[in-house]
C-alpha positions as CSV (number, residue, x, y, z in Angstrom):
1,M,-24.6,-23.3,4.6
2,S,-21.4,-23.1,6.7
3,N,-18.2,-25.1,6.1
4,K,-17.6,-25.4,9.8
5,P,-17.6,-29.0,11.1
6,I,-20.5,-30.2,13.2
7,S,-20.4,-32.4,16.3
8,L,-21.0,-36.1,16.0
9,K,-24.1,-35.7,18.1
10,Q,-25.5,-33.1,15.7
11,A,-24.6,-35.3,12.7
12,L,-26.4,-38.3,14.2
13,Y,-29.5,-36.1,15.0
14,R,-29.6,-34.8,11.4
15,A,-29.1,-38.3,9.9
16,G,-32.0,-39.5,12.1
17,L,-34.2,-36.7,10.8
18,G,-33.4,-37.7,7.2
19,I,-34.1,-41.4,7.9
20,S,-37.4,-40.5,9.6
21,L,-38.5,-38.4,6.6
22,F,-37.5,-41.1,4.2
23,T,-39.5,-43.7,6.2
24,F,-42.5,-41.5,6.3
25,I,-42.4,-40.8,2.5
26,S,-41.9,-44.6,1.8
27,K,-44.9,-45.5,3.9
28,K,-47.1,-42.9,2.2
29,A,-45.9,-44.0,-1.2
30,K,-47.0,-47.5,-0.7
31,N,-50.6,-46.3,-0.2
32,E,-50.7,-43.5,-2.7
33,C,-48.3,-44.3,-5.6
34,E,-48.2,-46.6,-8.6
35,T,-46.5,-50.0,-8.3
36,N,-43.6,-48.8,-10.5
37,L,-42.7,-46.0,-8.1
38,N,-42.9,-48.3,-5.1
39,N,-40.5,-50.7,-6.8
40,L,-37.9,-47.9,-6.7
41,N,-38.0,-48.1,-2.9
42,F,-35.2,-50.4,-1.5
43,V,-36.5,-50.5,2.1
């Protein structure tokens, strides 16, 4: 990992990827995990 700053456009893209992954995992968890695990989800 580099310490060089990244552009705002690149930061927004990477944040979008993270949000997309979190959304996907959250939706899968609702169908496949116990209620206690789903209660940890704040979305």
